[in-house]
Residue frames relative to the residue before (quaternion, step in Angstrom):
aa qw qx qy qz dx dy dz
M 1.0000 0.0000 0.0000 0.0000 0.00 0.00 0.00
S 0.4495 -0.7287 0.4664 0.2222 3.51 -1.10 0.75
D 0.5184 -0.6194 0.4836 0.3374 3.63 -0.94 0.82
P 0.4670 -0.6938 0.4686 0.2847 3.70 -0.64 1.13
V 0.6388 0.5336 -0.3499 0.4299 3.61 1.03 -0.78
D 0.6468 0.5140 -0.3001 0.4769 3.61 0.98 -0.89
V 0.6103 0.5385 -0.3277 0.4797 3.56 1.01 -0.64
T 0.6579 0.5259 -0.2728 0.4650 3.48 0.83 -1.02
L 0.7062 0.5016 -0.2355 0.4407 3.40 0.82 -1.09
E 0.6442 0.5416 -0.2582 0.4743 3.49 1.10 -0.85
R 0.6239 0.5031 -0.3128 0.5098 3.52 1.21 -0.82
Y 0.6689 0.4949 -0.3340 0.4428 3.60 0.88 -0.81
R 0.6325 0.5173 -0.3589 0.4511 3.63 0.94 -0.69
R 0.6183 0.5550 -0.3242 0.4522 3.58 1.03 -0.61
V 0.7784 0.3354 -0.1875 0.4964 3.59 0.85 -0.83
V 0.4981 0.6902 -0.4505 0.2694 3.52 1.01 -0.41
L 0.6422 0.5357 -0.3889 0.3865 3.67 0.75 -0.59
A 0.6866 0.4366 -0.2536 0.5231 3.60 1.27 -0.56
C 0.4503 0.7193 -0.4584 0.2642 3.66 1.11 -0.11
A 0.4845 -0.6869 0.4768 0.2570 3.58 -0.63 1.17
V 0.6870 0.5068 -0.2774 0.4408 3.56 0.67 -1.09
M 0.7226 0.4612 -0.2817 0.4310 3.45 0.78 -1.00
N 0.6871 0.4715 -0.2894 0.4709 3.57 0.96 -0.69
F 0.6325 0.5255 -0.3327 0.4616 3.50 0.97 -0.55
R 0.6622 0.5106 -0.2763 0.4738 3.50 1.11 -0.85
Q 0.6364 0.5011 -0.3350 0.4812 3.56 1.02 -0.82
V 0.6790 0.4737 -0.3449 0.4422 3.57 0.72 -0.70
A 0.6579 0.5108 -0.3245 0.4483 3.56 1.06 -0.89
R 0.6434 0.5254 -0.3351 0.4447 3.48 0.94 -0.75
S 0.6687 0.5144 -0.2952 0.4484 3.58 0.93 -0.92
V 0.6767 0.4602 -0.2928 0.4945 3.55 0.88 -0.91
T 0.6185 0.5523 -0.3299 0.4513 3.66 1.02 -0.82
A 0.6720 0.4850 -0.3206 0.4588 3.60 0.90 -0.85
R 0.6118 0.5467 -0.3429 0.4574 3.60 1.06 -0.79
F 0.7272 0.3996 -0.3152 0.4605 3.57 0.80 -0.77
D 0.5743 0.5618 -0.4033 0.4380 3.62 1.09 -0.52
D 0.6495 0.5172 -0.3454 0.4375 3.53 0.76 -0.87
Q 0.6702 0.4900 -0.3183 0.4576 3.57 0.95 -0.64
L 0.7082 0.4592 -0.2425 0.4782 3.54 1.01 -0.91
R 0.4048 0.7604 -0.4440 0.2466 3.74 1.19 -0.26
P 0.6789 0.5391 -0.3087 0.3914 3.56 0.92 -0.82
V 0.6975 0.3738 -0.2787 0.5441 3.56 1.25 -0.49
G 0.5053 -0.6802 0.4128 0.3340 3.73 1.09 0.13
L 0.5437 0.5930 -0.4082 0.4313 3.59 1.03 0.74
R 0.2470 -0.7113 0.6099 0.2471 3.60 -1.11 0.42
A 0.7004 -0.4570 0.3465 0.4249 3.55 -1.29 0.49
T 0.6657 0.5171 -0.3081 0.4411 3.67 0.85 -0.88
Q 0.6583 0.5259 -0.2741 0.4637 3.42 1.02 -0.84
L 0.6365 0.5160 -0.2913 0.4937 3.55 1.00 -0.77
N 0.6392 0.5079 -0.3096 0.4875 3.54 0.92 -0.93
L 0.6231 0.4777 -0.3653 0.5001 3.78 0.91 -0.69
L 0.6712 0.4915 -0.3594 0.4227 3.59 0.58 -1.04
M 0.7459 0.4340 -0.2642 0.4306 3.61 0.75 -0.86
A 0.5034 0.5419 -0.4074 0.5357 3.62 1.39 -0.31
I 0.6708 0.5173 -0.3339 0.4134 3.63 0.57 -0.90
E 0.7332 0.4434 -0.2529 0.4494 3.41 0.76 -1.15
A 0.7414 0.4346 -0.2361 0.4535 3.66 0.98 -0.78
S 0.6962 0.4908 -0.2712 0.4482 3.62 1.17 -0.41
T 0.3629 -0.6938 0.5466 0.2970 3.55 -1.31 -0.21
A 0.1989 0.8107 -0.5081 0.2123 3.34 1.17 0.71
V 0.1365 -0.8149 0.5610 0.0510 3.54 -0.80 0.97
T 0.7331 0.2941 -0.2000 0.5797 3.62 1.34 -0.34
I 0.6406 -0.4767 0.4150 0.4362 3.53 -1.34 0.26
T 0.6773 0.5282 -0.3222 0.3981 3.48 0.92 -0.98
D 0.5799 0.5139 -0.4062 0.4843 3.65 1.09 -0.68
L 0.6789 0.4695 -0.3606 0.4342 3.71 0.57 -1.00
A 0.5916 0.5817 -0.3761 0.4126 3.66 0.79 -0.82
E 0.7070 0.5215 -0.2175 0.4253 3.42 0.82 -1.27
I 0.6299 0.5474 -0.3103 0.4553 3.48 1.21 -0.90
L 0.7451 0.3346 -0.1698 0.5513 3.66 1.04 -0.99
A 0.4269 -0.7239 0.4618 0.2836 3.68 1.01 0.09
M 0.4189 0.6748 -0.4736 0.3806 3.46 0.98 0.93
D 0.5025 -0.5850 0.5071 0.3849 3.68 -1.16 0.29
R 0.6570 -0.5628 0.3681 0.3407 3.53 -1.22 0.56
T 0.6344 0.5525 -0.3300 0.4282 3.50 1.06 -0.81
T 0.6508 0.5043 -0.2745 0.4968 3.55 0.98 -0.95
M 0.6286 0.5101 -0.3315 0.4845 3.57 0.91 -0.77
T 0.6652 0.5286 -0.3081 0.4280 3.54 0.81 -0.87
R 0.6473 0.5260 -0.2914 0.4684 3.60 1.07 -0.90
N 0.7176 0.4957 -0.2539 0.4183 3.43 0.91 -1.18
L 0.6177 0.5264 -0.3032 0.4994 3.56 1.29 -0.78
K 0.6495 0.5099 -0.3541 0.4389 3.55 0.98 -0.69
L 0.6488 0.4987 -0.3519 0.4544 3.59 0.98 -0.63
L 0.6279 0.5074 -0.3296 0.4896 3.65 1.07 -0.66
R 0.6336 0.5141 -0.3364 0.4703 3.57 0.98 -0.62
E 0.6580 0.5027 -0.3114 0.4662 3.59 0.92 -0.81
R 0.6649 0.4594 -0.2763 0.5202 3.54 1.15 -0.44
K 0.4008 -0.7432 0.4411 0.3040 3.58 1.36 0.01
L 0.3552 0.6984 -0.5118 0.3524 3.61 1.15 0.86
V 0.7778 0.2029 -0.0813 0.5893 3.63 1.04 -0.69
E 0.5975 -0.6283 0.3920 0.3077 3.47 -1.10 0.97
S 0.4641 -0.7118 0.4171 0.3224 3.62 -0.75 0.56
K 0.7648 0.4217 -0.2036 0.4425 3.64 1.12 -0.55
R 0.7891 0.0802 -0.0827 0.6034 3.43 1.36 -0.20
I 0.5432 -0.6264 0.4413 0.3432 3.59 -1.22 0.36
A 0.4085 0.6412 -0.5356 0.3675 3.35 -0.08 1.63
L 0.5216 -0.6513 0.4451 0.3249 3.55 -1.07 0.60
T 0.4026 -0.6453 0.5712 0.3086 3.52 -1.10 0.53
S 0.6169 -0.4490 0.4063 0.5028 3.73 -1.18 -0.03
K 0.6247 0.4941 -0.3941 0.4586 3.71 0.75 -0.50
G 0.6616 0.5109 -0.3321 0.4371 3.57 0.81 -0.71
R 0.6431 0.4997 -0.3145 0.4877 3.61 1.11 -0.75
R 0.5824 0.5505 -0.3361 0.4948 3.63 1.11 -0.72
A 0.6865 0.4754 -0.2864 0.4698 3.64 0.73 -1.05
A 0.6466 0.4880 -0.3044 0.5011 3.71 0.94 -0.80
A 0.6562 0.5123 -0.3169 0.4545 3.59 0.93 -0.70
E 0.6613 0.5124 -0.2853 0.4676 3.56 1.08 -0.94
A 0.6872 0.4973 -0.2621 0.4601 3.56 1.11 -0.83
L 0.5431 0.6627 -0.3920 0.3349 3.56 0.97 -0.68
P 0.6848 0.4473 -0.3488 0.4575 3.73 0.67 -0.67
L 0.6071 0.5295 -0.3326 0.4903 3.64 1.15 -0.74
W 0.6666 0.5250 -0.3005 0.4355 3.50 0.92 -0.87
E 0.6770 0.4822 -0.2999 0.4681 3.43 1.14 -0.80
R 0.5871 0.5799 -0.3541 0.4400 3.51 1.12 -0.48
A 0.6373 0.5214 -0.2674 0.5004 3.55 1.10 -0.96
Q 0.6850 0.4724 -0.2909 0.4722 3.53 0.88 -0.90
A 0.6442 0.5190 -0.3251 0.4583 3.62 0.93 -0.72
E 0.6455 0.5192 -0.3026 0.4714 3.50 1.06 -0.72
I 0.6208 0.5017 -0.3282 0.5052 3.65 0.99 -0.71
L 0.6820 0.5144 -0.2821 0.4367 3.51 0.80 -1.20
N 0.6847 0.5253 -0.2575 0.4347 3.56 0.89 -1.01
S 0.6766 0.4727 -0.2966 0.4804 3.52 1.10 -0.77
L 0.6880 0.4976 -0.2559 0.4621 3.63 1.29 -0.44
G 0.3326 -0.7210 0.5044 0.3392 3.31 1.13 -1.12
K 0.5865 -0.6176 0.3698 0.3713 3.55 -1.02 0.75
K 0.6886 0.4865 -0.3337 0.4218 3.58 0.76 -0.88
R 0.7066 0.4569 -0.3263 0.4308 3.57 0.92 -0.78
W 0.5563 0.6057 -0.3414 0.4551 3.47 1.39 -0.57
A 0.6864 0.4721 -0.2705 0.4824 3.60 0.87 -0.97
A 0.6205 0.5388 -0.3296 0.4648 3.55 1.04 -0.66
L 0.6633 0.5309 -0.2797 0.4471 3.52 1.09 -0.97
L 0.6018 0.5717 -0.3309 0.4489 3.47 1.10 -0.86
D 0.6704 0.5250 -0.2741 0.4469 3.47 0.96 -1.14
E 0.6573 0.5257 -0.2907 0.4552 3.50 1.05 -0.91
L 0.6405 0.5282 -0.2702 0.4876 3.61 1.07 -1.02
A 0.6442 0.4963 -0.3135 0.4903 3.57 1.02 -0.65
A 0.6372 0.4987 -0.3315 0.4852 3.61 1.00 -0.68
V 0.6422 0.5318 -0.3247 0.4465 3.57 0.94 -0.74
K 0.6537 0.5097 -0.2742 0.4874 3.50 0.98 -0.99
S 0.6539 0.4693 -0.3290 0.4939 3.68 0.88 -0.80
S 0.6708 0.5306 -0.3195 0.4080 3.50 0.81 -0.83
V 0.6945 0.4794 -0.2641 0.4670 3.49 0.95 -0.97
R 0.6197 0.5257 -0.3345 0.4772 3.56 1.08 -0.73
R 0.6489 0.5436 -0.2957 0.4427 3.50 0.93 -0.91
H 0.6616 0.5213 -0.2694 0.4668 3.52 1.06 -0.87
V 0.6542 0.5354 -0.2715 0.4601 3.47 1.10 -0.94
V 0.6542 0.4943 -0.2979 0.4888 3.64 1.17 -0.91
E 0.6688 0.4951 -0.3448 0.4344 3.59 0.89 -0.80
R 0.5534 0.6234 -0.4201 0.3586 3.74 0.96 -0.38
């Protein structure tokens, strides 16, 4: 008789290549690492720049608002915001960039643009547009499924 653990692990090995979460996370980590490399000279990570830009571009007044905009859980948002506040990039009493935060984002933008251009050039414009459409469809599908529960 087969060991149930061995059977379960073998089944997992067979399906892991098609696993949505594994594939999305691998791509996300690879792309994030590329952006992080580019942003290193200004001392920001891609996730931090995304948060700074979301704060600057949105009308979010609560941590929950901001978390929803970036599709993050509130706990992670709180922790990330705390780090940016400690660096004096985000105001302590409200969700707004400080002048130092605006300068940091402005310095990072050309580096971000370089990383973005590298990714887009490697994929090609048509492929990138198609990928954006597919990602939007996935987000919509996942949100719809969560709402239906």
